[in-house]
VOBA-1610 file (N, C-alpha, C; in pm, whole numbers, padded with zeros to 5 digits, always signed):
BEGIN
Met-08884-20070+16856Met-08953-20011+16739Met-09081-19940+16774Ser-09155-19993+16866Ser-09282-19931+16909Ser-09270-19795+16965Glu-09144-19760+17019Glu-09120-19624+17075Glu-09131-19529+16958Gly-09071-19563+16849Gly-09075-19477+16737Gly-09224-19457+16674Leu-09309-19567+16688Leu-09442-19557+16644Leu-09523-19452+16731Ile-09501-19465+16857Ile-09569-19380+16952Ile-09528-19238+16926Asn-09400-19215+16920Asn-09347-19076+16885Asn-09412-19026+16756Asn-09418-19106+16649Asn-09480-19060+16530Asn-09635-19020+16545Met-09705-19103+16623Met-09847-19066+16651Met-09856-18940+16730Met-09773-18921+16826Met-09773-18800+16914Met-09740-18677+16827Asp-09637-18692+16746Asp-09596-18576+16660Asp-09698-18538+16564Thr-09754-18640+16501Thr-09861-18611+16406Thr-09983-18539+16470Thr-10023-18578+16586Thr-10137-18521+16661Thr-10102-18382+16703Leu-09985-18355+16768Leu-09948-18229+16803Leu-09939-18133+16685Glu-09893-18176+16573Glu-09885-18095+16450Glu-10021-18053+16406Lys-10116-18147+16409Lys-10256-18111+16381Lys-10314-18003+16471Val-10288-18021+16606Val-10331-17916+16699Val-10272-17786+16665Arg-10139-17777+16644Arg-10074-17657+16600Arg-10135-17597+16489Glu-10177-17663+16390Glu-10246-17609+16270Glu-10366-17549+16306Met-10452-17604+16404Met-10577-17546+16443Met-10570-17432+16533Val-10466-17429+16616Val-10462-17316+16703Val-10341-17237+16684Asp-10366-17111+16646Asp-10251-17017+16626Asp-10294-16874+16684Val-10212-16787+16675Val-10237-16652+16736Val-10359-16585+16672Ser-10393-16606+16545Ser-10510-16547+16491Ser-10638-16617+16532Thr-10622-16732+16592Thr-10742-16787+16657Thr-10773-16729+16784Ile-10680-16684+16863Ile-10695-16622+16993Ile-10725-16459+16980Ile-10643-16403+16899Ile-10679-16253+16871Ile-10727-16252+16720Gly-10854-16221+16711Gly-10917-16239+16575Gly-10879-16121+16483Asp-10923-16123+16365Asp-10914-16026+16258Asp-10981-15891+16304Thr-10910-15778+16282Thr-10977-15652+16319Thr-11103-15625+16228Ile-11204-15572+16288Ile-11324-15528+16219Ile-11328-15384+16227Lys-11331-15305+16107Lys-11341-15172+16107Lys-11477-15118+16087Leu-11532-15030+16167Leu-11662-14976+16150Leu-11647-14845+16071Asp-11770-14800+16019Asp-11783-14682+15942Asp-11730-14556+16012Asn-11749-14549+16139Asn-11714-14427+16207Asn-11562-14436+16256Gly-11475-14531+16204Gly-11335-14539+16237Gly-11299-14624+16358Thr-11406-14672+16431Thr-11372-14762+16540Thr-11338-14900+16494Cys-11237-14958+16560Cys-11183-15087+16531Cys-11228-15188+16644Ile-11286-15299+16607Ile-11334-15405+16702Ile-11227-15526+16685Ile-11172-15578+16794Ile-11086-15686+16785Ile-11134-15792+16871Pro-11178-15913+16816Pro-11231-16019+16898Pro-11118-16092+16974Val-11141-16137+17100Val-11041-16204+17177Val-11114-16335+17223Ser-11046-16456+17203Ser-11106-16572+17238Ser-11014-16654+17337Lys-11074-16752+17398Lys-11006-16849+17487Lys-11001-16969+17423Val-10878-17023+17418Val-10852-17167+17347Val-10808-17260+17462Ser-10880-17373+17456Ser-10838-17485+17550Ser-10822-17605+17465Tyr-10722-17687+17495Tyr-10704-17810+17419Tyr-10652-17924+17513Gly-10677-18038+17473Gly-10626-18158+17556Gly-10577-18258+17463Phe-10491-18343+17498Phe-10417-18434+17416Phe-10402-18570+17489Val-10411-18673+17419Val-10389-18806+17483Val-10330-18898+17381Ser-10244-18983+17416Ser-10175-19077+17321Ser-10140-19199+17406Gly-10144-19315+17342Gly-10101-19438+17406Gly-10085-19551+17313Gly-10028-19654+17353Gly-10002-19774+17267Gly-09952-19882+17351Ser-09960-20004+17287Ser-09921-20127+17357Ser-09844-20214+17240Glu-09755-20294+17291Glu-09684-20387+17213Glu-09716-20527+17255Phe-09739-20618+17150Phe-09774-20756+17183Phe-09666-20841+17111Pro-09639-20966+17177Pro-09534-21045+17123Pro-09600-21109+16996Asn-09518-21124+16890Asn-09557-21185+16764Asn-09524-21343+16772Lys-09608-21434+16718Lys-09567-21569+16726Lys-09456-21598+16635Lys-09447-21523+16524Lys-09336-21535+16435Lys-09209-21452+16485Glu-09101-21486+16448Glu-08977-21419+16493Glu-08976-21292+16422Gly-08932-21189+16476Gly-08915-21056+16430Gly-08976-20953+16515Asp-09036-20851+16450Asp-09093-20733+16527Asp-09220-20782+16604Asn-09243-20716+16718Asn-09370-20738+16793Asn-09484-20657+16716Leu-09606-20702+16758Leu-09715-20632+16710Leu-09748-20510+16788Phe-09787-20403+16721Phe-09809-20272+16789Phe-09955-20221+16772Gly-10009-20180+16874Gly-10147-20120+16867Gly-10150-19983+16947Gly-10200-19890+16892Gly-10202-19750+16962Gly-10300-19651+16910Gly-10307-19554+16966Gly-10399-19434+16914Gly-10363-19310+16988Ser-10413-19202+16927Ser-10390-19067+16985Ser-10517-18985+16956Ser-10537-18883+17027Ser-10639-18792+17005Ser-10629-18666+17068Ala-10695-18564+17022Ala-10678-18423+17071Ala-10821-18360+17066Gly-10845-18269+17154Gly-10973-18195+17155Gly-10942-18043+17168Val-11013-17952+17101Val-10990-17819+17104Val-11131-17751+17134Thr-11123-17652+17224Thr-11247-17565+17256Thr-11208-17425+17233Leu-11289-17358+17155Leu-11264-17211+17122Leu-11392-17141+17174Ala-11372-17037+17269Ala-11483-16966+17328Ala-11448-16827+17325Pro-11542-16734+17265Pro-11523-16597+17267Pro-11517-16537+17411Val-11433-16448+17441Val-11426-16391+17575Val-11458-16249+17582Ala-11399-16172+17486Ala-11427-16032+17486Ala-11397-15966+17349Phe-11419-15840+17347Phe-11393-15756+17221Phe-11319-15638+17275Leu-11204-15600+17198Leu-11143-15472+17225Leu-11190-15371+17128Ser-11240-15262+17184Ser-11296-15151+17105Ser-11189-15036+17104Val-11137-15006+16988Val-11040-14883+16974Val-11108-14783+16900Ser-11133-14669+16963Ser-11202-14554+16900Ser-11095-14470+16816Pro-11151-14388+16720Pro-11059-14316+16640Pro-10963-14221+16719Asn-11009-14180+16840Asn-10920-14091+16917Asn-10822-14169+17006Gly-10827-14305+16995Gly-10719-14386+17064Gly-10774-14444+17192Asp-10893-14419+17238Asp-10948-14481+17365Asp-10966-14629+17335Val-10929-14708+17427Val-10947-14855+17415Val-11030-14898+17531Lys-11126-14972+17493Lys-11228-15033+17600Lys-11232-15180+17576Ile-11258-15258+17677Ile-11274-15400+17669Ile-11421-15438+17698Leu-11479-15503+17609Leu-11623-15542+17624Leu-11630-15695+17629His-11659-15731+17759His-11664-15876+17786His-11794-15945+17736Val-11779-16065+17685Val-11898-16132+17638Val-11995-16178+17750Glu-11931-16222+17863Glu-12009-16250+17978Glu-11972-16165+18099Pro-12071-16129+18182Pro-12035-16036+18292Pro-11932-16089+18384Ala-11865-16003+18454Ala-11762-16055+18551Ala-11828-16133+18662Ser-11769-16249+18680Ser-11813-16339+18779Ser-11775-16324+18923Gly-11664-16262+18941Gly-11622-16247+19088Gly-11572-16101+19115Thr-11536-16080+19233Thr-11486-15948+19274Thr-11364-15900+19203Val-11269-16008+19197Val-11145-15969+19122Val-11169-15928+18980Asp-11258-16008+18911Asp-11284-15971+18773Asp-11348-15831+18762Arg-11429-15789+18848Arg-11506-15669+18850Arg-11395-15555+18876Val-11307-15574+18976Val-11206-15478+18995Val-11107-15448+18865Ile-11069-15568+18801Ile-10994-15559+18688Ile-11063-15475+18576Asp-11192-15505+18561Asp-11275-15438+18465Asp-11279-15293+18491Met-11276-15248+18620Met-11293-15106+18654Met-11161-15027+18640Val-11044-15098+18634Val-10919-15028+18625Val-10902-14928+18514Pro-10933-14960+18390Pro-10931-14859+18285Pro-11010-14733+18309Glu-11135-14750+18359Glu-11236-14643+18388Glu-11157-14554+18505Val-11110-14608+18603Val-11045-14543+18713Val-10927-14462+18652Phe-10851-14510+18576Phe-10735-14436+18514Phe-10787-14318+18427Asp-10893-14342+18361Asp-10956-14233+18272Asp-10993-14128+18362Lys-11065-14157+18466Lys-11122-14063+18565Lys-11013-13979+18637Val-10911-14046+18686Val-10795-13985+18753Val-10718-13890+18659Gly-10704-13947+18532Gly-10635-13863+18432Gly-10710-13737+18396Ser-10847-13745+18396Ser-10921-13628+18359Ser-10919-13536+18478Leu-10921-13573+18602Leu-10910-13492+18720Leu-10770-13424+18727Ile-10675-13497+18687Ile-10529-13431+18683Ile-10523-13324+18586Lys-10581-13349+18463Lys-10586-13248+18362Lys-10657-13119+18407Lys-10780-13146+18470Lys-10856-13029+18511Lys-10783-12954+18626Ser-10709-13021+18716Ser-10639-12952+18817Ser-10515-12872+18762Asp-10462-12932+18668Asp-10340-12859+18597Asp-10393-12737+18521Lys-10505-12742+18453Lys-10561-12629+18390Lys-10599-12517+18480Ser-10672-12562+18599Ser-10712-12461+18694Ser-10588-12398+18771Ser-10480-12474+18789Ser-10366-12415+18863Ser-10293-12324+18764Lys-10288-12354+18632Lys-10231-12263+18544Lys-10304-12133+18535Lys-10444-12137+18539Lys-10526-12017+18542Lys-10499-11932+18667Asp-10482-12006+18777Asp-10462-11942+18909Asp-10319-11869+18894Asp-10228-11934+18837Asp-10083-11875+18828Asp-10096-11751+18741Ile-10165-11751+18631Ile-10173-11645+18541Ile-10247-11523+18611Ser-10352-11555+18677Ser-10423-11450+18746Ser-10347-11387+18859Asn-10273-11472+18928Asn-10183-11414+19037Asn-10072-11329+18989Lys-10010-11371+18871Lys-09908-11289+18798Lys-09958-11152+18753Ser-10087-11160+18701Ser-10138-11031+18653Ser-10178-10938+18771Glu-10228-11005+18879Glu-10247-10921+19004Glu-10118-10865+19062Ser-10016-10927+19056Ser-09890-10889+19111Ser-09824-10774+19034Lys-09852-10762+18910Lys-09803-10658+18815Lys-09873-10525+18853Glu-09994-10528+18891Glu-10077-10408+18926Glu-10035-10351+19048
//
C-alpha cells in the first residue's frame, strides 16, 4: 500500500512542477517597440525534485503506518533577449557577458555570417558591373 502513497506524492509534486515550468516560462512573451522591433526574452529554468517515504509496522493488525514527503525547487534566470528588427535582422543580446572562449565564438557567429554575406553581395555587384562594362567594350 505504501508504494501507492509514494507514487501519489511523486505524481502530485511533478504535476505542480509542470504547472510552474512551461514553454512560455523559457521563451517569454514578445515585446513590440514603437519602431517595429520585437524583443523576445529567453530564460534558463532549472529544477530539482526529491521524494521519499518509510513504512512502520502497526501494533494493530492491518495496514502499516506510512510517513513520507516530497519537495521540488525551481530557479528561473534570464539569459538573453532576441531582438528582431523590422527588416528581419535577428540579434541575441546576452544578459551576462560571455564567460569563456567558446561562448565568445558562438556570439560572434551571426556577425561573421552578416559580414561574409555583405562581402559576397558586394563582389556579386562588382562582377556584374565588370561583365556589363566588358560586354559594352566588346561591342565597340
